[in-house]
C-alpha positions as CSV (number, residue, x, y, z in Angstrom):
1,X,132.6,74.1,144.6
2,X,129.7,76.3,144.4
3,X,129.7,79.4,146.3
4,X,126.3,81.3,147.0
5,X,128.2,84.7,146.5
6,X,129.5,83.9,143.3
7,X,127.5,85.9,140.4
8,X,127.1,82.6,138.4
9,X,124.0,84.4,136.5
10,X,125.8,87.4,135.0
11,X,126.7,85.8,131.6
12,X,123.3,84.5,130.9
13,X,121.7,87.8,131.9
14,X,124.2,89.6,129.7
15,X,123.3,87.6,126.8
16,X,119.5,88.0,127.3
17,X,120.1,91.9,127.1
18,X,122.4,91.6,124.1
19,X,119.5,89.3,122.3
20,X,116.7,91.7,123.4
21,X,118.8,94.7,122.1
22,X,119.2,93.1,118.6
23,X,115.5,92.0,118.5
24,X,114.2,95.4,119.2
25,X,116.4,96.9,116.6
26,X,115.3,94.7,113.8
27,X,111.7,95.3,115.2
28,X,112.3,99.0,114.9
29,X,113.7,98.5,111.5
30,X,110.7,96.5,110.2
31,X,108.2,99.1,111.7
32,X,110.0,101.9,110.3
33,X,109.7,100.6,106.7
34,X,107.0,102.5,104.7
35,X,104.6,99.8,103.1
36,X,103.5,100.8,99.6
37,X,101.0,99.1,97.2
38,X,101.3,99.9,93.4
39,X,98.2,100.2,91.5
40,X,98.3,100.5,87.7
41,X,97.0,98.4,84.8
42,X,100.3,98.3,83.0
43,X,102.9,95.7,84.1
44,X,105.9,97.7,82.8
45,X,105.1,100.6,84.8
46,X,104.6,98.6,88.0
47,X,107.8,96.6,87.5
48,X,109.5,100.1,86.8
49,X,108.1,101.7,90.0
50,X,108.9,98.7,92.2
51,X,112.3,98.6,90.9
52,X,112.9,102.4,91.8
53,X,111.4,102.2,95.3
54,X,113.1,98.9,96.4
55,X,116.4,100.9,96.0
56,X,115.2,103.6,98.4
57,X,115.9,102.9,102.2
58,X,112.9,102.6,104.4
59,X,110.3,101.9,101.7
60,X,108.8,98.3,101.0
61,X,106.7,97.6,97.9
62,X,104.4,94.9,99.7
63,X,101.9,94.3,96.7
64,X,100.6,95.2,93.3
65,X,97.1,95.6,91.9
66,X,96.3,96.0,88.0
67,X,93.0,97.6,88.6
68,X,90.8,99.3,91.4
69,X,88.7,96.4,92.1
70,X,92.0,94.1,92.8
71,X,93.5,96.9,95.2
72,X,90.4,97.2,97.2
73,X,90.4,93.5,97.5
74,X,94.0,93.3,98.4
75,X,94.2,96.2,100.7
76,X,92.2,94.5,103.3
77,X,94.8,92.0,104.1
78,X,98.1,93.8,102.9
79,X,97.2,96.9,104.8
80,X,99.7,99.2,103.2
81,X,100.5,102.7,104.6
82,X,100.6,104.2,101.0
83,X,98.7,103.7,97.8
84,X,100.3,105.0,94.3
85,X,97.2,105.1,92.1
86,X,96.8,105.2,88.5
87,X,93.6,106.8,87.4
88,X,92.6,105.3,83.9
89,X,92.3,101.6,84.3
90,X,89.5,99.2,83.2
91,X,86.6,98.7,85.7
92,X,86.0,101.2,88.2
93,X,89.4,103.1,87.7
94,X,91.4,104.9,90.0
95,X,89.0,107.6,90.7
96,X,86.3,105.6,92.2
97,X,88.8,103.2,94.0
98,X,90.3,106.2,95.7
99,X,86.9,107.5,96.9
100,X,86.1,104.1,98.2
101,X,89.6,103.4,99.9
102,X,89.5,106.8,101.6
103,X,86.2,105.7,103.2
104,X,86.7,102.0,104.1
105,X,90.6,102.1,104.6
106,X,91.7,105.7,105.5
107,X,94.9,104.4,107.1
108,X,95.9,103.4,103.5
109,X,96.9,106.9,102.4
110,X,96.3,107.2,98.6
111,X,98.7,109.3,96.3
112,X,97.6,109.8,92.7
113,X,100.3,108.9,90.2
114,X,99.2,109.8,86.6
115,X,100.0,111.6,83.5
116,X,97.0,114.1,84.0
117,X,98.3,117.3,85.6
118,X,95.7,119.6,84.3
119,X,91.7,120.0,84.1
120,X,89.5,119.1,86.9
121,X,91.0,115.7,87.7
122,X,93.6,116.9,90.4
123,X,90.9,119.0,92.6
124,X,88.2,116.3,92.4
125,X,90.7,113.4,93.4
126,X,91.7,115.4,96.2
127,X,88.1,116.0,97.3
128,X,87.5,112.3,96.8
129,X,90.1,111.4,99.4
130,X,93.5,111.2,97.9
131,X,96.4,113.0,100.1
132,X,98.9,113.1,97.5
133,X,99.3,114.0,93.6
134,X,102.2,113.4,91.3
135,X,102.7,113.1,87.6
136,X,104.4,110.0,86.2
137,X,107.1,112.2,84.9
138,X,108.4,113.3,88.6
139,X,111.8,112.4,89.6
140,X,112.2,109.4,91.8
141,X,113.4,111.7,94.6
142,X,110.0,113.7,94.6
143,X,108.1,110.3,94.9
144,X,110.1,109.3,97.8
145,X,109.5,112.8,99.5
146,X,105.8,112.5,98.5
147,X,105.6,108.8,100.2
148,X,107.3,110.0,103.3
149,X,105.2,113.2,103.7
150,X,102.0,111.2,103.3
151,X,102.9,108.6,105.5
152,X,103.7,111.2,108.2
153,X,99.9,112.4,107.9
154,X,100.8,115.4,105.6
155,X,99.7,115.9,102.1
156,X,101.9,116.3,99.0
157,X,100.9,118.0,95.7
158,X,103.6,118.3,92.9
159,X,104.4,122.0,92.6
160,X,103.3,122.3,89.0
161,X,99.8,120.8,90.0
162,X,99.3,123.1,93.1
163,X,99.6,125.9,90.6
164,X,97.0,124.6,88.5
165,X,95.0,124.4,91.5
166,X,95.5,127.9,92.5
167,X,94.6,129.3,88.9
168,X,91.4,127.0,88.7
169,X,90.2,128.9,91.7
170,X,90.4,132.2,90.0
171,X,87.0,133.8,89.0
172,X,86.1,132.9,85.5
173,X,88.2,129.8,85.3
174,X,85.4,127.4,86.1
175,X,84.8,124.5,83.5
176,X,81.5,122.5,82.6
177,X,82.9,119.8,84.5
178,X,83.1,121.8,87.7
179,X,79.3,121.6,88.1
180,X,79.2,118.0,88.0
181,X,78.8,115.9,91.4
182,X,81.5,113.1,92.2
183,X,79.2,110.5,91.1
184,X,78.3,112.1,87.8
185,X,82.2,112.7,87.1
186,X,82.7,109.1,87.8
187,X,79.9,108.0,85.2
188,X,81.1,110.5,82.7
189,X,84.7,108.7,82.9
190,X,83.3,105.4,82.7
191,X,80.9,106.2,79.6
192,X,83.7,108.0,77.7
193,X,85.9,104.8,78.3
194,X,83.3,102.9,76.3
195,X,81.7,101.0,79.2
196,X,78.2,99.9,78.6
197,X,75.5,100.8,81.1
198,X,75.1,97.2,82.5
199,X,78.9,97.1,83.2
200,X,78.6,100.7,84.7
201,X,75.7,99.7,87.2
202,X,77.4,96.8,88.2
203,X,80.8,98.3,89.0
204,X,78.9,101.2,91.0
205,X,76.2,99.0,92.3
206,X,73.6,101.1,90.7
207,X,70.6,99.9,88.7
208,X,70.9,100.3,85.0
209,X,68.1,102.8,85.0
210,X,70.1,105.1,87.4
211,X,73.0,104.8,85.2
212,X,70.6,105.9,82.2
213,X,69.5,108.7,84.4
214,X,73.0,110.1,84.9
215,X,73.8,110.0,81.2
216,X,70.7,112.0,80.4
217,X,71.6,114.6,83.1
218,X,75.5,114.7,81.6
219,X,74.3,115.3,78.3
220,X,72.0,118.3,79.6
221,X,74.8,119.7,82.1
222,X,77.5,119.4,79.4
223,X,75.3,120.6,76.5
224,X,76.2,117.5,74.3
225,X,73.9,115.4,72.3
226,X,75.4,112.0,72.5
227,X,78.2,109.9,74.2
228,X,80.8,110.6,71.5
229,X,80.6,114.5,72.1
230,X,80.8,113.5,75.7
231,X,84.1,111.7,75.3
232,X,85.5,114.2,73.1
233,X,85.0,116.9,75.8
234,X,86.3,114.3,78.7
235,X,89.5,114.2,76.7
236,X,89.7,118.3,76.2
237,X,89.3,118.4,80.1
238,X,92.0,116.0,80.7
239,X,89.7,113.3,82.1
240,X,91.0,110.6,79.5
241,X,94.3,109.8,77.8
242,X,94.0,111.5,74.3
243,X,94.9,108.1,72.6
244,X,91.8,106.2,74.2
C-alpha cells in the first residue's frame, strides 16, 4: 500500500544524477581534445603524421588537405583548433594559405611544419599569421608540445629557428628578400615554382597585368634579369626545396 511519507522517488533521482555525471564527463573529454588538421601535398607525410598524433592523448586529427586551396575550403566546416601547414605545395601554397587563414579563421591557429629552417621564410610566415614553426625533423614530443601551447593561445617556435630569427635581426644580416613585401614574396615563390602568369593571377585573384608588374618589380629589386636567376635566388635563400 502506498504511503505518502515513503521516499519512492530516490532511486530514479539517483540514476539521473549518475547518468548526468557520466554524460558531463564524456562531454568534457570530447571538448578537451585538440582538433588538428593536416595540410601537406604528400600522402605519405600526412599518413605518418596522423598515425603519430592519433597515439597522443587529447589530440584528434579531424581532417586532411593536400593543398592550401583544399584547406581553405575544409576549414569552414571542420573548424580545427590547430592546423599543421606545409609550405611548398602546388597552387597557392602554404604561405598564402596561412595569410588567408589568419584573417578569415583566426581561431584555427597555424603551425608551420616544413623542411625550411633558415632564410627569410620563418620570419615572413610568422608575420603572415602563423603562431608556430617546426621542422619536419622535430621529435613527436616537441610537435605535441607545440600543438598544446598554440591551442592554449601561446606561440611556439623551435629553438633552432628562434636562434636563426634572433641572428637575422643583427645589423648587416639583412638579405635581398627582406626588402620584399608579403605579396611580392608570394609571387616570387609561385614564379619560382614554375607557375605561369595566368595561373598565378587566378590563384591570387589579381589581373595578369598586375602579376607582370610584380615580376618586373621583382627582377629590379633582386637584381636579376630573368625568372631562372630568380628561381636560383629563391633556392639559395631557402624559399624552395633545392630539388625543385
